[in-house]
C-alpha positions as CSV (number, residue, x, y, z in Angstrom):
1,M,159.5,103.4,28.6
2,K,160.9,104.1,31.9
3,R,158.6,107.2,32.4
4,I,155.5,104.7,31.7
5,I,157.0,101.7,34.4
6,L,158.6,103.4,36.7
7,P,155.4,105.5,38.1
8,F,153.1,101.8,37.3
9,L,155.3,100.2,40.0
10,I,155.3,103.0,42.5
11,I,151.5,102.7,41.9
12,I,151.5,99.4,42.5
13,C,153.3,99.4,45.9
14,L,151.4,102.2,47.3
15,T,147.9,100.6,46.3
16,F,149.1,97.3,48.2
17,T,150.6,99.1,51.0
18,A,147.0,101.1,51.7
19,V,145.5,97.6,52.0
20,A,145.3,95.7,55.4
21,Q,147.4,92.7,55.3
22,Q,145.6,89.4,55.9
23,K,145.9,87.2,58.7
24,L,146.3,83.3,58.2
25,S,145.8,80.2,60.5
26,I,148.8,77.2,61.2
27,K,147.3,74.1,62.0
28,G,147.7,70.3,61.9
29,S,148.4,67.5,64.1
30,V,151.2,66.4,66.4
31,I,151.8,62.6,66.5
32,D,154.3,60.1,68.2
33,R,156.8,59.6,64.9
34,G,157.3,56.0,65.9
35,K,153.4,54.6,66.9
36,R,151.9,57.2,64.6
37,E,149.3,57.9,67.4
38,P,148.3,61.3,68.1
39,I,149.8,63.5,71.2
40,S,147.1,64.9,73.1
41,F,147.9,68.4,75.2
42,A,151.2,68.9,73.2
43,N,152.2,72.8,73.5
44,V,152.8,74.2,69.9
45,G,154.0,77.9,69.9
46,I,155.4,80.0,67.0
47,Y,159.3,80.3,68.0
48,G,160.2,83.6,69.0
49,T,156.5,84.8,69.8
50,S,153.9,84.2,72.2
51,Q,151.5,83.1,70.0
52,G,150.9,79.3,70.1
53,A,148.0,76.8,71.0
54,M,147.9,73.2,72.5
55,T,146.7,69.9,70.9
56,D,143.1,68.4,71.7
57,S,142.4,65.2,72.2
58,L,143.4,64.1,68.9
59,G,146.4,65.9,68.6
60,N,144.9,68.4,66.7
61,F,146.0,72.2,66.9
62,T,145.4,75.6,65.5
63,I,147.1,78.7,65.9
64,E,145.1,81.9,64.3
65,N,145.5,85.6,63.4
66,V,149.5,84.7,62.3
67,S,151.0,87.5,59.9
68,P,152.4,86.1,56.8
69,G,156.1,85.5,56.9
70,I,158.8,82.5,57.7
71,Y,158.2,80.7,61.1
72,R,159.6,78.1,63.0
73,L,157.5,76.1,65.5
74,Q,158.6,75.0,68.9
75,V,156.5,71.5,69.8
76,S,157.0,70.0,73.7
77,A,154.7,67.5,75.5
78,V,155.2,65.3,78.4
79,G,157.8,62.4,77.7
80,Y,158.7,63.6,74.5
81,N,162.0,65.7,73.2
82,T,161.4,69.0,72.5
83,L,161.4,69.7,68.9
84,L,161.9,73.1,67.0
85,T,161.1,72.6,63.2
86,P,162.8,73.9,60.3
87,E,161.2,76.7,58.7
88,Y,157.8,77.1,57.0
89,I,156.7,79.7,54.7
90,L,153.0,80.9,55.6
91,S,152.0,82.9,52.6
92,T,148.5,83.1,51.3
93,K,146.6,79.9,52.2
94,T,146.4,78.2,56.0
95,L,149.7,76.3,56.5
96,S,148.8,72.6,57.3
97,I,151.3,70.0,58.6
98,T,152.1,67.0,60.7
99,L,154.9,67.3,63.5
100,E,156.2,64.3,64.5
101,L,157.7,63.6,68.5
102,E,160.2,61.0,69.5
103,E,159.7,59.7,73.0
104,S,162.5,60.4,75.5
105,V,163.7,58.6,78.3
106,T,165.1,61.9,80.0
107,Q,161.9,64.0,79.9
108,L,159.6,61.7,81.5
109,G,157.7,64.1,84.3
110,E,159.2,67.6,83.3
111,V,158.9,69.0,80.0
112,S,161.7,71.1,78.2
113,I,160.2,74.4,76.5
114,T,163.3,75.6,75.1
115,A,164.9,74.6,72.0
116,S,167.5,76.0,69.7
117,V,168.1,76.6,66.1
118,F,171.5,75.1,65.9
119,R,170.7,71.3,66.2
120,R,173.2,69.0,67.6
121,N,173.5,66.0,65.2
122,P,175.8,62.7,67.1
123,E,176.8,61.6,63.9
124,S,178.0,64.4,62.5
125,P,178.6,67.0,65.7
126,V,181.4,69.1,62.9
127,G,181.1,69.8,59.8
128,L,177.5,70.3,59.2
129,R,175.6,73.3,58.5
130,L,171.6,73.2,58.1
131,I,170.3,75.9,55.5
132,G,166.8,77.3,56.0
133,L,164.1,79.0,53.9
134,Q,165.6,82.3,55.2
135,E,168.5,82.1,53.6
136,I,167.4,79.8,50.7
137,E,164.5,82.4,49.8
138,K,166.6,86.4,50.3
139,S,170.7,85.5,50.3
140,P,172.5,88.0,48.6
141,G,174.0,87.3,45.0
142,A,172.8,83.7,45.1
143,N,169.5,84.4,43.6
144,R,167.8,81.3,45.2
145,D,170.8,79.1,43.8
146,I,171.9,76.3,46.4
147,S,175.2,76.0,45.0
148,R,176.0,79.8,45.4
149,I,174.4,79.7,49.0
150,V,176.4,77.4,50.0
151,Q,179.7,79.7,49.0
152,N,178.6,81.6,52.4
153,Y,180.0,78.6,54.8
154,A,183.2,77.6,55.8
155,G,185.4,75.8,53.8
156,V,183.4,76.2,50.4
157,G,185.5,77.8,47.7
158,Y,184.6,79.3,44.4
159,S,185.9,80.5,41.1
160,P,185.6,84.2,40.8
161,V,186.3,83.7,37.2
162,G,183.7,82.7,35.1
163,Y,179.4,82.5,35.6
164,R,179.5,78.7,37.1
165,N,178.7,76.6,40.6
166,D,181.5,74.6,40.7
167,L,181.9,73.3,44.6
168,V,184.6,73.4,45.9
169,V,185.2,71.9,49.5
170,R,188.2,72.6,51.6
171,G,190.2,71.6,49.4
172,G,188.9,69.1,47.3
173,G,187.7,68.9,43.5
174,P,184.1,69.6,42.4
175,S,183.8,65.8,41.4
176,E,184.1,64.8,45.0
177,N,180.7,66.0,46.2
178,R,177.4,63.8,46.2
179,F,173.2,65.3,46.3
180,F,170.4,63.4,48.2
181,L,166.9,64.7,47.3
182,D,164.7,63.2,50.1
183,G,167.1,60.7,50.3
184,V,167.1,59.8,46.6
185,E,170.3,60.2,45.3
186,I,170.7,62.4,42.1
187,P,173.6,62.4,39.9
188,N,174.1,66.7,39.8
189,I,172.3,69.7,41.0
190,N,173.2,71.8,37.7
191,H,172.5,72.5,34.2
192,F,175.0,72.0,31.8
193,S,177.2,70.2,34.2
194,T,180.5,69.0,33.4
195,Q,180.3,65.1,33.1
196,G,183.0,63.1,35.6
197,A,182.5,66.4,37.8
198,S,179.5,68.4,39.2
199,G,179.6,71.8,38.3
200,G,177.4,74.1,36.2
201,P,176.3,77.6,35.5
202,V,172.2,77.4,37.3
203,G,171.1,75.2,39.8
204,I,168.4,72.7,38.6
205,I,166.8,72.4,42.2
206,N,163.7,75.1,41.8
207,A,164.3,76.5,45.9
208,D,159.9,76.9,45.9
209,L,160.0,72.7,46.8
210,I,163.2,73.1,49.2
211,R,162.4,73.2,53.2
212,E,165.7,72.9,54.7
213,V,169.2,71.7,53.0
214,G,171.6,69.7,55.3
215,F,175.3,70.7,53.7
216,Y,177.8,68.2,55.2
217,T,181.5,69.3,54.6
218,G,182.9,66.1,56.8
219,A,181.6,63.2,59.3
220,F,179.3,62.2,56.1
221,P,176.4,59.7,57.6
222,A,177.2,56.1,56.7
223,S,173.9,56.1,54.6
224,R,175.6,58.8,52.3
225,G,178.1,56.9,50.3
226,N,180.6,57.8,47.5
227,A,181.5,61.3,49.0
228,L,184.9,62.8,49.6
229,S,184.3,66.4,50.0
230,S,180.8,67.0,51.0
231,V,177.0,65.8,51.1
232,L,174.4,68.3,49.9
233,D,170.9,66.7,51.7
234,F,167.7,68.6,50.6
235,K,164.8,68.2,52.7
236,L,161.5,68.9,50.2
237,R,158.2,70.7,51.5
238,D,155.2,68.7,51.6
239,G,152.2,69.5,49.9
240,N,149.8,71.7,51.6
241,M,146.6,68.8,52.5
242,E,144.3,72.2,53.1
243,K,144.6,74.1,50.1
244,N,146.2,74.4,46.3
245,S,148.5,77.1,45.5
246,L,149.8,78.3,42.4
247,K,153.3,80.6,42.4
248,A,155.2,82.2,39.5
249,T,158.3,83.5,39.4
250,L,159.6,85.9,36.6
251,G,163.6,86.6,37.1
252,A,166.2,87.6,35.0
253,S,167.1,84.2,33.7
254,E,164.1,81.8,33.8
255,F,160.3,82.0,34.0
256,S,158.9,79.4,36.7
257,L,155.7,77.8,37.5
258,T,154.7,76.0,40.8
259,S,152.0,74.3,42.3
260,N,151.8,73.2,45.7
261,G,148.5,71.0,47.7
262,H,146.7,67.6,47.8
263,L,145.3,65.7,45.4
264,N,142.6,63.6,47.7
265,S,142.4,63.5,51.5
266,K,145.5,61.0,51.9
267,S,148.1,62.6,48.8
268,S,150.0,66.1,48.8
269,Y,151.9,67.0,45.8
270,L,154.8,69.4,44.6
271,L,155.4,70.7,40.8
272,S,157.7,72.8,39.2
273,V,158.3,73.7,35.9
274,R,160.8,76.4,34.6
275,Q,161.9,77.9,31.7
276,S,164.8,79.8,30.9
277,Y,165.7,82.6,29.2
278,L,169.5,82.7,29.9
279,Q,171.0,83.1,26.9
280,F,169.4,86.6,26.5
281,L,171.4,87.7,29.7
282,F,174.6,85.9,28.5
283,K,174.0,88.0,25.6
284,M,173.8,91.1,27.1
285,L,177.0,90.3,29.2
286,G,179.0,89.9,26.6
287,L,179.8,86.3,26.8
288,P,180.4,83.9,23.8
289,F,178.2,81.2,25.1
290,L,174.6,81.1,25.1
291,P,172.9,78.5,27.5
292,T,168.8,77.6,27.7
293,Y,167.2,74.9,30.1
294,T,164.5,73.5,30.7
295,D,163.6,71.5,34.4
296,A,160.7,69.9,36.2
297,Q,160.1,68.5,39.4
298,F,157.7,66.7,40.9
299,K,157.1,65.2,45.0
300,V,153.5,63.0,45.6
301,K,153.4,61.7,49.1
302,T,150.3,59.3,49.6
303,R,149.8,58.2,53.4
304,L,148.6,54.3,52.7
305,S,147.5,53.9,56.3
306,Q,148.4,54.7,60.0
307,R,152.1,53.1,59.9
308,N,153.1,53.4,56.2
309,E,153.7,56.2,53.4
310,I,155.3,56.1,50.0
311,T,156.7,59.3,48.1
312,F,158.0,59.7,44.8
313,L,160.1,62.2,43.4
314,G,160.8,63.5,39.8
315,L,163.6,65.8,38.3
316,T,164.3,66.7,34.8
317,G,166.8,68.8,32.5
318,I,166.9,69.5,29.2
319,D,170.1,71.7,28.4
320,N,171.2,73.2,25.2
321,M,174.0,75.7,24.9
322,K,175.1,77.2,21.6
323,L,177.4,79.5,21.0
324,N,177.4,83.0,20.1
325,T,179.7,83.4,16.9
326,S,178.1,86.8,16.2
327,L,180.3,88.0,19.0
328,T,184.0,89.8,18.1
329,G,186.7,90.5,20.1
330,E,189.8,88.8,21.2
331,K,188.4,87.3,24.2
332,A,185.5,85.7,22.7
333,E,187.8,84.6,19.8
334,Y,189.6,82.7,22.1
335,I,186.5,80.9,23.7
336,L,184.7,80.4,20.6
337,S,188.2,78.4,19.9
338,Y,187.7,75.9,22.0
339,L,184.1,75.4,23.5
340,P,182.2,72.7,21.9
341,T,178.6,73.1,21.9
342,I,176.6,71.1,24.1
343,K,173.2,69.1,25.0
344,Q,172.4,67.5,27.7
345,E,169.3,65.4,28.8
346,T,169.1,64.2,32.6
347,F,166.7,62.9,34.4
348,T,165.5,61.0,37.5
349,L,163.1,59.1,39.4
350,G,162.7,57.9,42.4
351,A,160.4,56.3,45.3
352,V,160.7,56.5,49.4
353,Y,158.5,54.1,51.0
354,K,158.5,54.1,55.0
355,H,157.0,51.6,57.7
356,Y,156.3,52.9,60.8
357,A,156.9,50.1,63.7
358,G,157.1,51.9,66.8
359,A,160.7,51.8,68.1
360,H,161.6,51.0,64.5
361,I,161.2,52.5,61.1
362,Q,162.2,51.0,57.7
363,T,162.9,52.4,54.4
364,V,163.3,51.4,50.9
365,V,164.4,53.8,48.1
366,A,164.4,52.9,44.4
367,S,165.4,55.4,41.8
368,H,166.7,55.5,38.1
369,S,169.2,58.3,36.8
370,Y,169.8,58.9,33.6
371,L,172.4,61.6,31.4
372,N,172.4,61.7,28.1
373,N,175.8,64.2,27.4
374,H,176.4,65.4,23.5
375,N,179.5,68.0,23.0
376,L,180.1,69.0,19.4
377,K,183.4,70.9,18.1
378,Y,184.4,72.1,14.4
379,R,187.5,73.8,14.1
380,G,187.1,77.9,13.6
381,N,183.1,76.6,14.2
382,D,183.1,75.6,10.4
383,E,180.5,72.7,9.9
384,S,181.0,73.3,6.3
385,S,183.6,70.1,6.2
386,E,184.0,67.1,7.8
387,D,187.5,67.6,7.9
388,N,187.0,70.5,10.3
389,L,185.1,68.3,12.9
390,T,187.6,68.0,16.3
391,L,185.5,66.3,18.8
392,K,181.9,64.3,18.4
393,Y,181.4,63.2,22.0
394,G,178.4,61.3,23.0
395,S,177.7,59.1,26.1
396,L,174.7,57.8,28.2
397,E,175.1,57.1,31.8
398,Q,172.2,55.3,33.4
399,E,172.2,53.7,37.3
400,T,169.2,52.0,38.6
401,K,169.7,52.2,42.5
402,L,168.2,50.4,45.2
403,R,168.7,51.3,49.4
404,V,167.2,49.7,52.5
405,E,167.7,50.4,55.9
406,N,166.3,50.2,59.5
407,A,166.6,52.8,62.0
408,S,165.9,51.4,65.8
409,N,165.4,53.7,69.1
410,F,166.6,52.1,72.0
411,G,166.2,55.3,74.3
412,I,169.6,56.5,74.4
413,A,171.0,54.4,71.7
414,K,169.8,54.7,68.0
415,V,170.6,51.9,65.5
416,N,170.6,52.2,61.8
417,L,171.5,49.3,59.3
418,G,171.1,49.2,56.1
419,A,172.2,48.0,52.7
420,N,172.3,49.0,48.8
421,L,172.6,47.7,45.8
422,D,172.9,49.3,41.8
423,Y,173.2,48.5,38.6
424,S,175.2,51.4,36.3
425,Q,175.0,51.6,32.6
426,Y,177.6,53.7,30.7
427,S,178.0,53.9,26.8
428,N,180.1,56.3,25.1
429,N,180.7,56.6,21.5
430,T,184.0,59.4,21.2
431,F,185.9,61.0,18.1
432,Q,188.6,63.2,18.9
433,R,191.3,64.7,17.9
434,A,194.3,65.3,20.7
435,Y,198.0,66.0,20.3
436,T,200.1,64.5,22.9
437,N,203.9,64.3,21.5
438,Q,202.7,63.9,17.7
439,S,198.6,64.0,16.3
440,V,196.2,61.2,17.8
441,T,192.8,60.9,16.9
442,Y,190.9,58.9,19.3
443,N,187.5,57.0,17.3
444,Y,186.3,54.3,20.2
445,H,182.7,52.7,21.3
446,T,182.8,51.7,24.7
447,Y,180.1,50.0,27.0
448,L,180.1,49.5,30.6
449,G,177.2,47.1,32.8
450,M,178.4,47.4,36.0
451,V,177.0,45.8,39.2
452,R,177.9,47.8,42.7
453,W,177.0,46.9,46.2
454,G,177.3,47.8,49.7
455,F,176.5,47.9,53.5
456,F,176.5,50.6,56.1
457,G,175.8,50.6,60.1
458,T,175.6,53.4,62.8
459,I,175.1,53.2,66.5
460,N,174.4,56.7,68.5
461,Y,174.2,56.9,71.9
462,E,173.3,60.2,73.8
463,S,174.2,60.3,77.8
464,P,171.0,60.2,80.2
465,D,172.6,63.9,81.3
466,E,172.8,65.0,77.6
467,R,176.4,66.3,77.8
468,M,178.0,63.5,75.8
469,T,177.3,62.0,72.4
470,V,178.8,59.2,70.7
471,S,178.6,57.7,66.9
472,L,180.2,54.9,65.5
473,G,179.9,53.9,62.0
474,V,181.4,51.7,59.0
475,R,180.2,51.2,55.3
476,G,181.6,48.7,53.1
477,D,181.4,49.4,48.8
478,A,182.3,47.1,45.9
479,C,181.8,46.3,42.5
480,N,182.5,44.4,39.7
481,Y,184.5,46.5,37.3
482,S,187.7,45.0,38.6
483,Q,189.4,42.5,40.8
484,L,190.6,45.6,42.6
485,M,187.3,46.8,43.5
486,N,185.1,43.9,44.0
487,K,185.8,43.2,47.7
488,L,184.2,44.5,50.3
489,S,187.1,44.7,52.9
490,E,189.5,46.6,50.7
491,Q,186.9,49.5,50.9
492,L,185.8,49.5,54.6
493,S,184.9,53.0,55.8
494,P,185.1,53.1,59.2
495,R,184.0,56.6,61.4
496,L,184.1,57.4,64.7
497,S,182.3,60.7,66.0
498,L,182.4,62.0,69.5
499,S,181.2,65.9,71.0
500,Y,181.2,66.5,75.0
501,Q,179.6,69.6,76.7
502,L,182.6,71.4,78.5
503,Y,181.2,73.7,80.3
504,G,177.8,75.7,80.2
505,D,177.5,76.1,76.2
506,I,181.0,75.2,75.3
507,Y,181.2,71.8,73.2
508,L,184.0,69.9,72.0
509,S,183.6,67.5,69.1
510,G,185.3,65.5,66.4
511,N,185.2,62.8,63.7
512,V,187.9,60.4,62.6
513,G,186.7,58.5,59.2
514,R,187.6,56.9,56.2
515,Y,185.8,57.4,53.0
516,Y,185.6,56.0,49.3
517,Q,184.8,57.1,46.2
518,L,184.2,55.3,42.8
519,P,186.3,57.0,40.2
520,A,184.2,58.5,37.5
521,F,182.4,56.3,34.8
522,T,184.3,58.3,32.2
523,A,187.4,57.5,33.5
524,M,186.6,53.6,33.6
525,G,185.4,53.3,30.3
526,F,187.8,55.1,28.6
527,K,189.5,52.6,25.7
528,D,192.3,52.8,23.0
529,N,191.2,52.6,19.3
530,N,191.9,48.9,19.2
531,G,189.1,48.7,21.7
532,N,191.1,48.0,25.3
533,Y,189.9,49.6,28.4
534,L,193.0,51.8,29.5
535,N,191.8,52.6,33.1
536,K,191.2,48.9,34.6
537,S,194.2,49.8,37.3
538,L,191.8,52.4,38.8
539,K,191.1,52.1,42.3
540,Y,188.4,53.4,44.9
541,I,189.8,56.9,45.5
542,M,190.3,57.0,49.6
543,V,190.4,59.9,51.6
544,D,191.2,59.8,55.7
545,Q,189.5,62.7,57.1
546,Y,190.2,63.8,60.8
547,S,188.4,67.2,62.2
548,A,187.8,69.0,65.8
549,G,186.6,71.8,66.4
550,L,185.0,74.0,69.6
551,S,181.2,75.6,69.9
552,Y,180.0,78.0,71.9
553,K,176.4,78.9,71.8
554,H,174.9,82.2,73.4
555,S,171.3,82.0,74.6
556,E,169.4,80.4,71.3
557,N,170.4,82.5,68.7
558,L,174.4,83.2,68.4
559,Q,177.1,80.3,67.7
560,I,180.5,80.8,67.5
561,S,182.5,77.7,66.4
562,A,186.0,77.0,65.2
563,E,186.8,73.9,63.4
564,G,190.1,72.0,62.2
565,F,190.6,69.5,59.7
566,Y,193.2,67.6,57.7
567,K,192.4,65.6,54.4
568,R,194.9,63.0,53.3
569,Y,194.1,61.1,50.0
570,N,195.1,57.9,47.9
571,N,194.6,56.0,44.6
572,I,193.6,59.3,43.1
573,P,193.4,58.7,39.1
574,F,197.1,60.7,37.6
575,S,196.9,61.6,33.7
576,V,199.4,60.0,32.0
577,T,199.2,62.6,29.5
578,D,199.4,65.7,31.8
579,K,200.9,64.6,34.5
580,I,198.5,66.1,37.0
581,P,196.3,64.5,39.2
582,L,192.8,64.3,37.7
583,A,191.3,65.9,40.5
584,D,192.5,69.3,39.7
585,K,190.4,69.3,36.8
586,G,186.8,69.9,36.4
587,T,185.8,73.6,36.1
588,D,185.3,74.3,32.4
589,Y,182.5,72.8,30.3
590,G,182.6,69.1,28.8
591,V,183.7,66.3,30.0
592,I,187.0,64.9,32.2
593,G,188.0,61.5,33.0
594,N,188.3,60.1,29.2
595,E,191.8,60.1,29.1
596,A,194.7,57.3,30.4
597,L,195.1,57.6,34.2
598,S,197.0,55.6,36.7
599,P,195.6,55.3,40.5
600,T,198.6,56.5,41.6
601,A,198.5,60.6,42.9
602,Q,198.2,61.4,46.6
603,G,196.8,64.5,47.9
604,R,196.2,66.5,51.3
605,S,194.5,69.4,52.5
606,Y,194.5,71.0,55.9
607,G,193.2,74.2,57.4
608,L,190.8,76.1,60.6
609,E,187.5,77.1,59.9
610,L,185.6,79.8,61.9
611,M,182.2,80.6,61.7
612,A,179.6,82.8,64.0
613,K,176.1,83.3,62.7
614,W,173.5,85.0,64.6
615,I,169.8,85.0,64.6
616,I,167.0,87.2,65.7
617,V,163.7,85.7,64.4
618,K,161.9,87.6,62.2
619,K,164.6,89.9,62.3
620,L,167.9,89.4,61.5
621,N,170.1,86.5,59.9
622,L,173.8,87.2,60.2
623,S,176.8,85.0,59.4
624,S,180.7,85.2,58.9
625,A,182.7,82.9,57.7
626,L,186.6,82.4,57.5
627,T,189.0,79.8,56.4
628,I,192.5,79.1,56.0
629,F,193.7,76.4,54.3
630,K,196.1,74.5,52.2
631,S,195.3,72.2,49.6
632,E,198.5,70.1,47.8
633,Y,198.9,66.6,45.9
634,R,201.7,64.4,44.3
635,E,202.2,62.1,41.6
636,G,203.5,59.5,44.2
637,E,205.3,58.8,47.4
638,S,208.6,59.7,46.4
639,S,207.4,62.8,45.0
640,P,207.2,66.2,46.4
641,Y,203.7,68.1,47.5
642,I,202.5,70.6,45.3
643,V,199.6,73.0,45.3
644,S,196.6,71.9,43.7
645,S,194.3,74.3,41.3
646,W,192.0,74.7,44.7
647,D,194.7,76.1,47.0
648,N,193.4,79.5,47.7
649,R,195.2,79.9,51.0
650,Y,192.1,81.6,52.7
651,I,188.2,82.4,52.2
652,F,186.3,85.1,53.8
653,N,182.6,85.9,54.0
654,L,180.3,88.3,55.7
655,G,176.9,88.2,54.9
656,G,173.3,88.5,56.2
657,T,169.8,90.0,56.2
658,Y,167.6,92.0,57.9
659,N,164.0,92.2,57.8
660,F,162.3,95.8,57.9
661,A,158.6,96.7,58.9
662,N,155.9,96.5,56.0
663,N,157.8,93.4,54.5
664,W,160.8,94.8,53.3
665,S,164.4,93.0,53.6
666,F,167.4,94.4,53.3
667,G,170.3,91.8,52.6
668,T,174.5,92.3,52.0
669,K,177.6,90.1,51.6
670,I,181.1,90.8,51.2
671,S,183.3,88.1,49.8
672,S,186.9,87.4,49.6
673,I,188.9,84.8,48.4
674,G,192.7,84.7,47.5
675,G,194.2,83.8,44.3
676,A,194.2,80.1,42.6
677,P,197.7,79.1,41.3
678,F,197.9,78.5,38.0
679,T,200.0,76.8,35.0
680,P,202.0,78.8,32.3
681,Y,201.5,78.1,28.9
682,D,203.8,76.0,26.8
683,V,204.5,78.4,24.0
684,N,206.5,75.8,21.7
685,K,204.6,73.1,21.9
686,S,200.5,75.3,21.4
687,S,202.5,77.1,18.4
688,L,202.4,73.9,16.4
689,V,200.3,73.9,13.6
690,T,199.1,70.3,14.6
691,A,198.8,70.7,18.4
692,W,196.5,73.8,18.0
693,N,194.2,72.5,15.5
694,A,193.5,69.6,17.9
695,Q,192.1,71.4,20.5
696,G,191.7,75.1,19.5
697,R,193.4,76.3,22.9
698,P,197.1,76.6,24.0
699,Y,198.7,73.5,26.3
700,Y,199.7,74.1,29.6
701,D,203.7,73.8,30.3
702,Y,203.4,70.9,33.2
703,T,206.7,71.3,34.2
704,R,205.9,74.6,35.9
705,Y,202.5,72.8,37.3
706,N,200.8,75.7,39.7
707,S,203.9,77.5,39.8
708,E,201.9,81.0,39.7
709,R,199.0,82.8,41.0
710,L,196.1,85.2,40.3
711,D,195.5,88.3,42.8
712,N,193.1,87.7,45.2
713,F,189.3,89.0,45.1
714,T,186.7,90.6,46.4
715,R,182.9,91.5,45.7
716,I,180.3,92.7,47.2
717,D,176.2,91.9,46.7
718,I,173.5,93.6,48.2
719,R,169.6,92.2,47.5
720,V,166.3,94.3,48.5
721,D,163.1,92.3,48.5
722,K,159.3,93.8,48.9
723,T,156.5,91.8,49.8
724,F,152.6,92.4,49.4
725,Y,150.1,90.1,50.7
726,V,146.7,91.0,50.0
727,K,143.5,88.9,50.9
728,K,144.6,85.6,49.0
729,Y,147.4,86.8,46.7
730,M,151.1,87.5,47.6
731,L,153.0,89.8,45.2
732,G,157.1,89.8,45.5
733,F,159.9,92.6,44.1
734,Y,163.4,91.8,44.4
735,I,166.6,93.5,43.0
736,D,169.5,91.2,43.6
737,L,172.8,92.7,42.3
738,Q,176.1,90.8,41.8
739,N,179.4,92.3,42.6
740,I,178.3,96.2,42.8
741,T,181.6,97.4,42.8
742,N,182.9,95.7,39.3
743,S,185.7,94.4,41.3
744,K,188.0,92.7,38.4
745,I,190.4,89.7,38.7
746,K,193.3,90.0,36.1
747,Q,194.0,86.3,34.8
748,A,197.3,85.2,33.0
749,D,197.6,86.6,29.5
750,V,195.9,84.0,27.0
751,L,198.5,82.6,24.2
752,M,196.3,82.5,21.1
753,S,197.0,81.5,17.3
754,T,196.9,84.4,14.7
755,G,195.7,81.5,12.0
756,V,199.2,82.9,10.3
757,I,201.6,79.8,9.8
758,E,204.8,81.3,9.8
759,N,207.1,78.4,8.4
760,P,204.7,77.2,5.4
761,S,207.4,75.7,3.5
762,A,208.5,73.9,6.6
763,P,206.8,69.8,7.0
764,V,203.6,69.7,8.5
765,N,204.3,68.5,11.6
766,E,207.1,71.3,12.3
767,Q,205.1,74.0,11.0
768,R,203.9,76.7,13.6
769,Y,201.5,79.1,14.1
770,K,202.3,83.2,14.6
771,M,200.8,83.4,18.1
772,K,199.4,86.3,20.3
773,Y,198.8,87.2,23.9
774,I,195.0,88.4,24.8
775,K,194.7,90.2,28.0
776,Q,192.0,88.2,30.7
777,E,190.1,90.1,32.6
778,S,186.7,88.9,34.8
779,G,183.9,91.0,36.6
780,T,181.3,92.8,36.2
781,V,177.7,94.3,38.0
782,V,175.4,91.6,37.0
783,P,171.9,92.9,38.0
784,T,168.9,90.4,38.9
785,L,165.2,92.1,38.9
786,G,162.4,89.1,40.1
787,I,158.8,89.3,40.2
788,T,156.6,86.4,42.4
789,F,152.6,86.1,42.6
790,E,151.3,83.5,44.3
791,F,147.7,82.4,44.6
């Protein structure tokens, strides 16, 4: 078979290489962002090249004879701030775009003709990274998955154990992140997400639809609430108003179809459908779980009039995880002993309406999200008897959200004011066997119908000489879950950001703020068997954040920055049974938060981030990041701090992509992360027959919580891309190899039951299994071959 395929691929490459590459056009219009009126005689250029054009009297422009590729546009006009756009892909069709300029109080006569890819944001002068299409399309080891791409940045940790996308930012847990899609909040960005947290094995958002991602690790915008560690703000592309196109992608784990175009003269659309065959990859890797998924996305944007537009968004995912019970071996035996089968259905539907009224822009965002989650587990995976049932969990989360805001531009000051009103529903049917000091069975039904409300406001000031920016913001949140949460004054979140140009291209920036997050619905809705809510004492989780940094920009393509951060947590839910913070959980499949909790834990994380980024247009995208940090929690004021599960101590990344001639590119990434702390097993408790049968896995000795640590881990990823453009078609190939060094990480040996009772004559509650240890080691080469075709 290889003898047939290899020559066939060589013939295809030679054939396409011999054909002359097509030339395309970039066309569109330049308008005033507030007035929505065309701007005549604006200069529009392709950033980093000499190609460009000038708008006519109607604000239209056309740049012809442009080779396919990824580009930014630079736009300048008298009386307006110079604009450097996000990246656009020019592939098989003429690119048609609308560019919006803001009036400037400092550029009334002279026009600035330079811009930088490193944009400044007054509200978030620290902790903000912008991720463009070049990184999304070609990041080594990421396979176009945003959750893996952000691991390149400072402050972002990950687990080398398992195949998951848990987002761990600046020492915070995976439940502390929030996600927005063109302003619409979505509950998670991963398939098979851990309910109550956010991680999973693969992303749910198709990268073909993304224009740019704003990644906030601090200084969160006041309009983006309920986050403690990070905010991922996705900006989607607009459909092409000139031509319709279809793109098909075949990868190692999925097949996708994406369509992009227009419905009429006023409406554009994006549509994506993906079907996975991830179970084949996982089976090839010898993993005991076999996930499959289907997802779909759409965006329809309609320009109702010159000053009004509305956008409809949709995102859905259907997940089914089966167990690979045919797999043999001790490692598989252990995972199969506790991992449940999982079925999830999720969707979000949203609408964003914008009205442009000169210096004022009003926005209304309405959305509805749905998550249906089912987990099922039988002891020994033997479904022949209901006596073997250990877990039957079914829950439904629904949230209906409304947010209104008004952004006003008063020249050197910009004001944004808004409010939100949400209605949340949570229902749960649970049957679960557990073991604390004795065997316990939970069998309950719960329902929550909860109203949430809030407000936010921000004032941004920029000095006339553009050397200083100041941002002052506040946010308030409340809900009717309990009297501890129903007062806005108890959850006020003030924040202040400053940035000052010290000398030349050296900037000093800082932020201080307080942020709140509602506990997970799984925790708020937890009941005992008598129908009593056990966690009514929970409060909004709070974190005070302080960060400061220096940044240096050399020319327009190199930026070096250093940021220090300090986070202080309060009101963290604390597990009554395990005696650890709930924030230390969430990197495994299933559910967290469905247990008795008290709001008494505290935490802190602090560290230093160093980052450098070097961009050469159409040639090089190189970045390096080093984070040195500590992450700690404690039970309460009188308890000592101990390291959290996210205390890796250091994270280092160095990677980039270089574009060669004839549309070849090569990328590589070196990642290194410190060993994570772990807790030894409680052998005495785990060996009890009643305890082991309750959950099918060993129990931790929390009296020695995180007292031991795994080894450090380093891996290397590479990626090679080749793209052909012929007439109206694009054909692309890529090879992505994760962990090409086949690096291994040694985990703690797993304690496992042999199934043999050592003392069968003892009373049932005293019987013990004979135990054994299984060596645990992770790390293997993960290859991905992708083929893309667009026309």
